[in-house]
Structures are given as structure tokens and as C-alpha cells.
N, CA, C and O atoms as CSV, one atom per row, in Angstrom:
chain,resi,resn,atom,element,x,y,z
A,1,UNK,N,N,28.959,12.299,27.441
A,1,UNK,CA,C,29.389,11.175,26.268
A,1,UNK,C,C,28.296,10.183,25.884
A,1,UNK,O,O,27.909,10.009,24.728
A,2,UNK,N,N,27.837,9.552,26.957
A,2,UNK,CA,C,26.945,8.507,26.748
A,2,UNK,C,C,25.815,9.128,25.411
A,2,UNK,O,O,25.447,8.582,24.371
A,3,UNK,N,N,25.594,10.084,25.825
A,3,UNK,CA,C,24.335,10.747,25.176
A,3,UNK,C,C,24.567,11.279,23.987
A,3,UNK,O,O,23.636,11.623,23.260
A,4,UNK,N,N,26.342,11.465,23.505
A,4,UNK,CA,C,26.460,11.985,22.366
A,4,UNK,C,C,26.577,10.780,21.613
A,4,UNK,O,O,26.455,10.885,20.393
A,5,UNK,N,N,26.816,9.527,22.161
A,5,UNK,CA,C,27.387,8.418,21.348
A,5,UNK,C,C,25.780,7.846,21.074
A,5,UNK,O,O,25.531,7.573,19.900
A,6,UNK,N,N,24.748,7.661,22.014
A,6,UNK,CA,C,23.371,7.352,21.257
A,6,UNK,C,C,23.074,8.034,20.256
A,6,UNK,O,O,22.890,7.450,19.188
A,7,UNK,N,N,22.942,9.520,20.347
A,7,UNK,CA,C,22.507,10.309,19.166
A,7,UNK,C,C,23.463,10.169,17.894
A,7,UNK,O,O,22.997,10.570,16.828
A,8,UNK,N,N,24.412,9.780,17.900
A,8,UNK,CA,C,25.536,9.439,16.817
A,8,UNK,C,C,24.657,7.849,17.023
A,8,UNK,O,O,23.512,7.957,16.584
A,9,UNK,N,N,24.841,6.988,17.368
A,9,UNK,CA,C,24.057,5.624,17.441
A,9,UNK,C,C,22.765,5.567,16.417
A,9,UNK,O,O,22.538,4.841,15.450
A,10,UNK,N,N,21.887,6.810,17.130
A,10,UNK,CA,C,20.468,6.738,16.478
A,10,UNK,C,C,20.941,7.299,15.012
A,10,UNK,O,O,20.616,6.447,14.186
A,11,UNK,N,N,21.510,8.277,14.453
A,11,UNK,CA,C,21.527,8.752,13.630
A,11,UNK,C,C,22.198,8.422,12.050
A,11,UNK,O,O,22.014,8.863,10.915
A,12,UNK,N,N,23.372,7.035,12.900
A,12,UNK,CA,C,23.816,6.274,12.060
A,12,UNK,C,C,22.948,5.138,11.651
A,12,UNK,O,O,23.172,4.470,10.641
A,13,UNK,N,N,22.136,4.973,12.311
A,13,UNK,CA,C,21.140,3.817,12.227
A,13,UNK,C,C,20.086,3.538,11.190
A,13,UNK,O,O,19.663,2.441,10.826
A,14,UNK,N,N,19.713,4.849,10.749
A,14,UNK,CA,C,18.953,5.060,9.798
A,14,UNK,C,C,17.227,5.103,10.277
A,14,UNK,O,O,16.781,5.308,11.406
A,15,UNK,N,N,16.704,4.918,9.393
A,15,UNK,CA,C,14.716,4.481,9.551
A,15,UNK,C,C,14.702,3.351,9.236
A,15,UNK,O,O,15.172,3.000,8.153
A,16,UNK,N,N,14.292,2.698,9.892
A,16,UNK,CA,C,13.684,1.411,9.825
A,16,UNK,C,C,12.183,1.711,9.388
A,16,UNK,O,O,11.394,2.282,10.140
A,17,UNK,N,N,11.873,1.298,8.167
A,17,UNK,CA,C,10.484,1.361,7.731
A,17,UNK,C,C,9.399,0.224,8.082
A,17,UNK,O,O,9.807,-0.908,7.823
A,18,UNK,N,N,8.025,0.298,8.650
A,18,UNK,CA,C,7.500,-0.533,8.792
A,18,UNK,C,C,7.061,-1.529,7.341
A,18,UNK,O,O,7.075,-0.944,6.258
A,19,UNK,N,N,6.770,-2.675,7.368
A,19,UNK,CA,C,6.459,-3.547,6.221
A,19,UNK,C,C,5.239,-3.327,5.293
A,19,UNK,O,O,4.077,-3.456,5.680
A,20,UNK,N,N,5.510,-3.071,4.349
A,20,UNK,CA,C,3.986,-3.177,3.282
A,20,UNK,C,C,3.443,-4.301,3.689
A,20,UNK,O,O,4.008,-5.387,3.814
A,21,UNK,N,N,1.694,-3.881,4.016
A,21,UNK,CA,C,1.105,-5.166,3.937
A,21,UNK,C,C,1.196,-5.803,2.726
A,21,UNK,O,O,1.545,-5.253,1.682
A,22,UNK,N,N,0.739,-7.511,2.911
A,22,UNK,CA,C,0.871,-8.072,1.755
A,22,UNK,C,C,-0.639,-7.987,0.856
A,22,UNK,O,O,-0.802,-8.533,-0.235
A,23,UNK,N,N,-1.354,-7.429,1.357
A,23,UNK,CA,C,-2.558,-6.919,0.646
A,23,UNK,C,C,-2.435,-5.977,-0.434
A,23,UNK,O,O,-3.231,-5.888,-1.369
A,24,UNK,N,N,-1.241,-5.170,-0.237
A,24,UNK,CA,C,-0.998,-3.713,-1.025
A,24,UNK,C,C,-0.371,-3.920,-2.014
A,24,UNK,O,O,-0.103,-2.993,-2.779
A,25,UNK,N,N,0.114,-5.492,-2.304
A,25,UNK,CA,C,1.056,-5.637,-3.166
A,25,UNK,C,C,0.289,-6.429,-3.874
A,25,UNK,O,O,1.115,-7.184,-4.387
A,26,UNK,N,N,-0.789,-6.769,-4.255
A,26,UNK,CA,C,-1.597,-7.892,-4.984
A,26,UNK,C,C,-2.039,-7.304,-5.998
A,26,UNK,O,O,-2.537,-6.179,-5.952
A,27,UNK,N,N,-1.887,-8.138,-7.261
A,27,UNK,CA,C,-2.676,-7.394,-8.310
A,27,UNK,C,C,-3.734,-7.464,-8.830
A,27,UNK,O,O,-3.791,-8.690,-8.733
A,28,UNK,N,N,-4.890,-7.147,-9.439
A,28,UNK,CA,C,-6.361,-7.335,-9.893
A,28,UNK,C,C,-6.390,-7.681,-10.701
A,28,UNK,O,O,-6.265,-6.889,-11.636
A,29,UNK,N,N,-6.588,-9.207,-11.019
A,29,UNK,CA,C,-6.852,-9.342,-12.401
A,29,UNK,C,C,-8.088,-9.159,-13.271
A,29,UNK,O,O,-9.213,-9.131,-12.773
A,30,UNK,N,N,-7.839,-9.018,-14.733
A,30,UNK,CA,C,-9.101,-9.025,-15.609
A,30,UNK,C,C,-10.213,-10.243,-14.836
A,30,UNK,O,O,-9.980,-11.331,-14.309
A,31,UNK,N,N,-11.530,-9.441,-15.070
A,31,UNK,CA,C,-12.748,-10.251,-15.064
A,31,UNK,C,C,-12.711,-11.262,-15.836
A,31,UNK,O,O,-12.409,-11.002,-17.001
A,32,UNK,N,N,-12.990,-12.722,-15.493
A,32,UNK,CA,C,-13.106,-13.779,-16.716
A,32,UNK,C,C,-14.117,-13.162,-17.946
A,32,UNK,O,O,-14.974,-12.278,-17.923
A,33,UNK,N,N,-13.692,-13.902,-18.848
A,33,UNK,CA,C,-14.335,-13.881,-20.496
A,33,UNK,C,C,-14.845,-15.191,-20.333
A,33,UNK,O,O,-14.052,-16.123,-20.467
A,34,UNK,N,N,-16.279,-15.475,-20.013
A,34,UNK,CA,C,-17.011,-16.937,-20.129
A,34,UNK,C,C,-17.516,-16.486,-21.707
A,34,UNK,O,O,-17.838,-15.340,-22.020
A,35,UNK,N,N,-17.508,-17.456,-22.454
A,35,UNK,CA,C,-18.054,-17.605,-23.890
A,35,UNK,C,C,-19.339,-17.843,-23.714
A,35,UNK,O,O,-19.632,-18.723,-22.905
A,36,UNK,N,N,-20.510,-17.061,-24.485
A,36,UNK,CA,C,-21.952,-17.192,-24.095
A,36,UNK,C,C,-22.532,-16.086,-22.895
A,36,UNK,O,O,-23.755,-15.972,-22.824
A,37,UNK,N,N,-21.884,-15.470,-22.181
A,37,UNK,CA,C,-22.331,-14.323,-21.259
A,37,UNK,C,C,-22.380,-13.334,-21.906
A,37,UNK,O,O,-21.721,-13.109,-22.922
A,38,UNK,N,N,-23.466,-12.363,-21.199
A,38,UNK,CA,C,-23.963,-11.588,-21.978
A,38,UNK,C,C,-22.609,-9.881,-21.444
A,38,UNK,O,O,-22.315,-9.325,-20.387
A,39,UNK,N,N,-22.263,-9.727,-22.739
A,39,UNK,CA,C,-21.713,-8.676,-22.507
A,39,UNK,C,C,-21.234,-7.708,-21.000
A,39,UNK,O,O,-20.159,-7.551,-20.421
A,40,UNK,N,N,-22.711,-7.170,-20.752
A,40,UNK,CA,C,-23.320,-6.428,-19.436
A,40,UNK,C,C,-22.516,-6.994,-18.266
A,40,UNK,O,O,-21.668,-6.335,-17.663
A,41,UNK,N,N,-22.930,-8.617,-17.907
A,41,UNK,CA,C,-22.241,-9.283,-16.721
A,41,UNK,C,C,-20.574,-8.992,-16.730
A,41,UNK,O,O,-19.918,-8.863,-15.697
A,42,UNK,N,N,-19.974,-8.909,-18.204
A,42,UNK,CA,C,-18.555,-8.857,-17.929
A,42,UNK,C,C,-18.160,-7.483,-17.727
A,42,UNK,O,O,-16.990,-7.225,-17.444
A,43,UNK,N,N,-18.856,-6.763,-17.822
A,43,UNK,CA,C,-18.322,-5.015,-17.410
A,43,UNK,C,C,-18.914,-5.242,-16.366
A,43,UNK,O,O,-18.216,-4.711,-15.502
A,44,UNK,N,N,-19.890,-5.764,-15.830
A,44,UNK,CA,C,-19.952,-5.037,-14.444
A,44,UNK,C,C,-19.094,-6.560,-13.514
A,44,UNK,O,O,-19.205,-6.487,-12.290
A,45,UNK,N,N,-18.511,-7.499,-13.918
A,45,UNK,CA,C,-17.339,-8.095,-12.933
A,45,UNK,C,C,-16.457,-7.131,-12.932
A,45,UNK,O,O,-16.032,-6.657,-11.878
A,46,UNK,N,N,-15.951,-6.593,-14.487
A,46,UNK,CA,C,-14.569,-5.926,-14.449
A,46,UNK,C,C,-14.813,-4.594,-13.794
A,46,UNK,O,O,-13.913,-4.442,-12.968
A,47,UNK,N,N,-15.531,-3.683,-13.791
A,47,UNK,CA,C,-15.777,-3.052,-12.571
A,47,UNK,C,C,-15.578,-3.094,-11.201
A,47,UNK,O,O,-14.861,-2.330,-10.556
A,48,UNK,N,N,-16.624,-4.551,-10.541
A,48,UNK,CA,C,-15.698,-4.472,-9.571
A,48,UNK,C,C,-14.209,-5.006,-9.052
A,48,UNK,O,O,-13.734,-5.296,-7.954
A,49,UNK,N,N,-13.718,-4.983,-10.440
A,49,UNK,CA,C,-12.377,-5.596,-10.085
A,49,UNK,C,C,-11.660,-4.562,-9.770
A,49,UNK,O,O,-10.763,-4.539,-8.927
A,50,UNK,N,N,-12.157,-3.394,-10.653
A,50,UNK,CA,C,-11.560,-2.061,-10.625
A,50,UNK,C,C,-11.938,-1.023,-9.382
A,50,UNK,O,O,-11.184,-0.179,-8.897
A,51,UNK,N,N,-13.356,-1.325,-8.985
A,51,UNK,CA,C,-13.130,-1.016,-7.632
A,51,UNK,C,C,-12.334,-1.364,-6.540
A,51,UNK,O,O,-11.852,-0.589,-5.715
A,52,UNK,N,N,-12.190,-2.999,-6.603
A,52,UNK,CA,C,-11.709,-3.783,-5.658
A,52,UNK,C,C,-9.671,-2.626,-5.699
A,52,UNK,O,O,-9.025,-1.965,-4.886
A,53,UNK,N,N,-9.566,-2.913,-6.674
A,53,UNK,CA,C,-8.454,-1.998,-7.345
A,53,UNK,C,C,-7.769,-0.788,-6.556
A,53,UNK,O,O,-6.717,-0.581,-5.951
A,54,UNK,N,N,-9.091,-0.010,-6.935
A,54,UNK,CA,C,-9.264,1.553,-6.350
A,54,UNK,C,C,-9.108,1.602,-4.812
A,54,UNK,O,O,-8.474,2.394,-4.115
A,55,UNK,N,N,-9.890,0.499,-4.467
A,55,UNK,CA,C,-9.721,0.514,-2.838
A,55,UNK,C,C,-8.402,0.253,-1.995
A,55,UNK,O,O,-7.877,0.693,-0.972
A,56,UNK,N,N,-8.192,-0.531,-2.801
A,56,UNK,CA,C,-6.443,-1.136,-2.451
A,56,UNK,C,C,-5.403,0.179,-2.650
A,56,UNK,O,O,-4.467,0.389,-1.878
A,57,UNK,N,N,-5.629,0.784,-3.478
A,57,UNK,CA,C,-4.447,1.979,-3.647
A,57,UNK,C,C,-5.257,2.916,-3.133
A,57,UNK,O,O,-4.879,3.996,-3.586
A,58,UNK,N,N,-6.082,3.047,-2.494
A,58,UNK,CA,C,-6.251,4.065,-1.427
A,58,UNK,C,C,-5.761,3.919,-0.080
A,58,UNK,O,O,-5.355,4.763,0.720
A,59,UNK,N,N,-5.924,2.263,0.028
A,59,UNK,CA,C,-5.130,1.641,1.402
A,59,UNK,C,C,-3.485,1.896,1.258
A,59,UNK,O,O,-2.897,2.479,2.170
A,60,UNK,N,N,-2.923,1.533,0.331
A,60,UNK,CA,C,-1.561,2.257,0.096
A,60,UNK,C,C,-1.175,3.636,0.409
A,60,UNK,O,O,-0.277,3.936,1.196
A,61,UNK,N,N,-1.977,4.541,-0.318
A,61,UNK,CA,C,-1.975,5.861,0.214
A,61,UNK,C,C,-2.342,5.931,1.693
A,61,UNK,O,O,-1.571,6.552,2.426
A,62,UNK,N,N,-2.834,5.675,1.930
A,62,UNK,CA,C,-3.047,5.949,3.732
A,62,UNK,C,C,-2.061,5.173,4.305
A,62,UNK,O,O,-1.385,5.601,5.241
A,63,UNK,N,N,-1.907,4.020,3.813
A,63,UNK,CA,C,-0.318,3.562,4.380
A,63,UNK,C,C,0.766,4.506,4.335
A,63,UNK,O,O,1.480,4.810,5.290
A,64,UNK,N,N,0.829,4.873,3.365
A,64,UNK,CA,C,2.169,5.708,3.276
A,64,UNK,C,C,2.099,6.635,3.815
A,64,UNK,O,O,3.129,6.996,4.384
A,65,UNK,N,N,0.651,7.667,3.950
A,65,UNK,CA,C,0.568,8.410,4.840
A,65,UNK,C,C,0.716,8.823,6.057
A,65,UNK,O,O,0.971,9.948,6.486
A,66,UNK,N,N,0.432,7.242,6.901
A,66,UNK,CA,C,0.687,7.107,8.122
A,66,UNK,C,C,2.098,7.288,8.161
A,66,UNK,O,O,2.493,8.280,8.774
A,67,UNK,N,N,3.168,6.334,7.492
A,67,UNK,CA,C,4.066,6.346,7.578
A,67,UNK,C,C,4.828,7.793,7.579
A,67,UNK,O,O,5.483,8.192,8.542
A,68,UNK,N,N,4.718,8.241,6.830
A,68,UNK,CA,C,5.229,9.852,6.415
A,68,UNK,C,C,5.482,10.491,7.859
A,68,UNK,O,O,6.535,10.851,8.386
A,69,UNK,N,N,3.711,10.520,8.480
A,69,UNK,CA,C,3.356,11.512,9.287
A,69,UNK,C,C,3.924,10.924,10.336
A,69,UNK,O,O,4.233,11.784,11.161
A,70,UNK,N,N,4.223,9.763,10.705
A,70,UNK,CA,C,4.806,9.287,12.317
A,70,UNK,C,C,6.490,9.777,11.975
A,70,UNK,O,O,7.074,9.744,13.058
A,71,UNK,N,N,7.415,10.194,10.911
A,71,UNK,CA,C,8.619,10.007,11.001
A,71,UNK,C,C,8.764,11.497,10.538
A,71,UNK,O,O,9.927,11.889,10.638
A,72,UNK,N,N,7.696,12.628,9.955
A,72,UNK,CA,C,7.434,13.685,10.537
A,72,UNK,C,C,8.375,14.585,11.440
A,72,UNK,O,O,9.268,15.375,11.135
A,73,UNK,N,N,7.844,14.176,12.690
A,73,UNK,CA,C,8.464,14.817,13.733
A,73,UNK,C,C,9.713,14.457,13.753
A,73,UNK,O,O,10.486,15.407,13.629
A,74,UNK,N,N,10.275,13.258,13.882
A,74,UNK,CA,C,11.599,12.888,13.948
A,74,UNK,C,C,12.996,13.622,13.146
A,74,UNK,O,O,14.142,13.193,13.282
A,75,UNK,N,N,12.608,14.831,12.280
A,75,UNK,CA,C,13.765,15.291,11.646
A,75,UNK,C,C,14.654,16.612,12.022
A,75,UNK,O,O,15.657,16.889,11.364
């Protein structure tokens, strides 16, 4: 009887997902445009910003994959 009650309670409790790391919620701003700077330097900073955004997106996907693989065996 205890085992049945425990199983029922676990089923009703649902799944508590881990919190998403704050870093993964960050939006990457565009590189600032400073008058008088060569366009190539602005483009280089913009590419660096894009690289940071892509790395963050990859960490988000990895976080999601880790969470889903942790719950895959619990079905």
C-alpha cells in the first residue's frame, strides 16, 4: 500500500526542471558604431558579438540535451 501511494505521489508531482542558467538568457547587443572608425573594425566587433551569441546558443542546446537525457529513462 505504501509503495502504491509513493508511486501515485511521484506521478502526480510531475517533473521539476532545473533552472536555466542566467548566462543563457542574455541577449547579445550589436557592436557600437563609433563615428570615424573604419568600417572593417565595426564589422570585426560585430563578428565577435555573433561568435559569442553562437557559443551561448550552443550552450543552451547542450543544457537542453542534458536535461532531456536525464529524464529519458524515467518514462
